[in-house]
Steps between C-alpha positions, in 0.01 A plus 500: 500500500629847410600710799269802537612849408510734800453871440655738752291817512689801632377857543774764507513862603838675544661175607844531342692476826418135571338381177804319357545289812136392492503420128821302539343295780201424277713392206703282738196286584543125473169481312600543134169595337457866592397823337537834678232760424537855631278806481666826596299779656665814355840457666727803488822329612700236311235227520404506128865472396549195725185340360621562146831334585332187640262494203797486261710257700247277683175525304311701764176649370398842623267785423476854629162621621384799294399674824576406863257235624598449864603176665181293461433593136866462412502143630166434332647602164812288549284196583284558192808478275620167638483185285598234753295217645605634842565860600729611783496857631824686558592828662784700349732504799497152658730200458365156413663180618598277203248224576200728554304428181579128500383471860175687437423279200570188704274610786205672332316170449148552365466844657452816294747711699798437726674751727769487763679644800645850449684552830853514361621846402808706416543799730644843424851369567460213254472231768247217476268470797170338600208722603373352826204740510344318203487167683135538619395543137659176396371311802160608373587392144607157623166457675260664255688597185452196277198360323206738454535767772273742315346668805839553661615667178187714486582624849865571421780358292834368615610377152795708377564556131867413466446149641209415266468269201168404340348309212400680185132415559494769768557781249162474328317502836702766683578761234419780475557566868208705639570870557490509881738210565811647664715191443521277193631205702202508737253495212681219317505285816131565566395396151733198504340383825173456307662304216749226584592652834831631633786337687752644744859379472692567822835559330699820438569492128579868450654786693330837492691822532440788739617832362382860500393497134257214560128569472450343841782682678422733787755677713487368859388835637211506252362174631402649836265795513669787677333557833384139532155348533380752757545795268348304210188440708476862611541659157271252325762356266454149639131504413574660162748223420232244585249679276740491203566131557128427515443685173780313324400159635134555414593587141727193478225272629238641263740411218523147637122463496519529120713183481268230354698222669384596851232277650210608721694440820787715374256779416345488847849523645572806284177646633628458856829665406316793341285535812813499712670773294179705507602587856753749369268668251238645735509647852379321809518147632439230248343192658450326167866560421595359839302182438650468153844555653446207733432276199794612286764556771658151482584557134731792582763303686793624293435867566396457861758249620537361851124500555461875447249437218243467779512880529363533148128491591557757776665734254191486282275568798698810596525631147871441457637568846 
């Protein structure tokens, strides 16, 4: 039987600093049947020149977006250009271990999507480390992250893009990604859970990079609101943050309701989530939101680790406090 072609879909944006190292790690894979497909989102550094070089020398295929699309749409376009039986997602600044693709192919089984552990990272000094703070997420993934965990994924997603590979069948069901989905990986995992399911592989097959040019980077002092929780409560910013989250989550969930693959139980669960997030969209105590929060709270274990997810219904009751 012919070995399947694997497409590596990469979305770039001003990634010249680390792009070569990532591309070299992809082309060093032990799996021989690969194509690399890149869409570039209006880079202004040397990214296009690097892509041209790898196109000439390694057969990389790439296209420039006519106008900037943003992260989700950029990945969506890269995926749409892939020709492989399997598609793996790649960031522009990570490093893949040589056996990554071969291992994912070996372990995907009959599932639509496979994803893995992303705890290993390269710090600002270039040293490889393991992020202990992510461990509760992967304890949760070991317990609930394989099979058809649709309602867990409707509540929140713990599937991270650069660890993902999926079957081509997913593309026709998941694209185009609805407009209010903040993360392409979360949407892909949700849809896959209603097809052949997803599977968590508890292995570190790639190393992500922390650096100040990353889209997810935040300076340490920016991660803590100046003045602390007390000031946030007094000036109303804590409640305002909750309101913005409720708006965004409600829009995301309304998108999900349009997914034909959801069954009646999934739709009732989305209704509970929408009732819960309604607590941030109107003043006063929200008893319906509190009751809905009691029903959905166990599905938020990754975000509310160490049992703190039990506070979720109370937050709805108090309107975000």
